C-alpha positions, 0 to 999 in steps of 0.5 A: 592792142588787145590786153591779155585775157583775165586782167580786168579793164583800166578804171578809166576804161571801166567808167567810159564802158558803164557810160556806154551802158547807162546811155543805152539803158536810158535810152529807152526812156528817151525813146518814149519821150519822144514818141510822146509827139513823134510817130514811131516809124517817123521818129525812127526815120529821124533817128538813121537821118540824123545818124547820116548827117554830118557824120557822113561827110567827114567819115570815109564809107568803110571799106564793104560792099554796099549790099552789105550796108544795106543789108544792115541798114534795113535789119536794124532800121526798119528791123529792130528800131522800126518794130521796137519804136512800135512796140513802145508806142503803146504796147510795151513799157521802156523797162520791159523793152530794155530787158526782153530785146536782149534776148537776141543774144540768144537769136546771135548764137543759134544764127551763128552755130547754124553757119559754123555748125557748131552743136548746142552745149549744155550750158547754151540750153540751160541759159535758153530755158532760163530766158524763155521762163522769163519771157513766158512770166511776161506773157502770163502776166501781159497788161497795160506794160506788155501786151502779147503784141508788144512782146511779139514785137521786140522780139521780132526786133531782137531777131532783126538785131541778131540778124543785123549781128550777122551782116556786120560779122560778115562785114569783117573788121571796120570802122564800126562808128563809120559802118553805123553811119553809112548803113543809116543811108539805107535805113531811112527810105524803108523807114519813110516809106513804112511811115507815109503807108501806115501813119500817113502824111497827115500824122507826121506832119502833126507829130513834127509840128507839135514836137517840143524842145524835149522831143528834138532833144530826144530825137538827136540823142538817139543819134548824138549819144546813142550812135555816135558816142554809144557806138564809137567808144564801144568799138573803141573799147572792143578793139582794146580788150578781149571781146569776153571782158567788154561784152559781159558787161552789156547785161547791165543795160536792162538794169539802166533801163529798167531803174531809169523807167521806174525812176524817171516814168513810175514804171511799176515793178510788180513781183512777176516783172522782178521774177521775169528780170531775174531769169532773163537776166539769169540766162543771159549772164549763163550764155555770155558768161559761162565759157569764160568762167569754164576757161578759167576754172579749167586753168 
């Protein structure tokens, strides 16, 4: 049963949430390690193939339509991760990618409002303005760490993520881990087809043959750590606590992402990048946390 609003998460639950954020944030560095040998769409194909098997053998298919599962799988697989991995191959650094992809929050809010007919509030406009200013800072400082193409691809990936959020919401209350596992079945065919079309069998074969133990560990981490542990633990936390108490912790993903990229990959953090980080994070924080803050102030 969900805890009442306003109650903090128990210490162990908070540590679990922080562990999920650390896994999701540092995963951008793991992706970059895997891309050293594997073409991006090939990596995405392997990620979802391993996410589907072997868990599909032990997890029952959730009680949702095949169409819903297929839509989610294509949007998240070929859409979000296909575009994200392609951008991260050479057009954006892991730290910036972990930050920019979070604009999915605004796409999700906008799509939700369009479906419900709800009017945009002032604080949502202010949050969006801050985030757009942060993206503009990145756009005006594109260099080796982020090209215009890379920025566009990650924003498109964020839109696919938001559309996937709408699709999973339409599925209702389901086991999120089982939902992600079974939807992965539909991510593999389009990703494999696009990999064969754009990367070619020769590049795929060469990448797989060149992959070392670090590469395969990174691929497995995409499925085991990022998907099985991350989504499973996150879904469990959401079932135990109010969404507002848990969702705000997702703001830590770019913190872990940029920090890990700077420490492990020596990604530079010039002033303009830190300004963009502050603006985007301020917008995300306002968009995610303002309703709960306003509720508490009006009690």
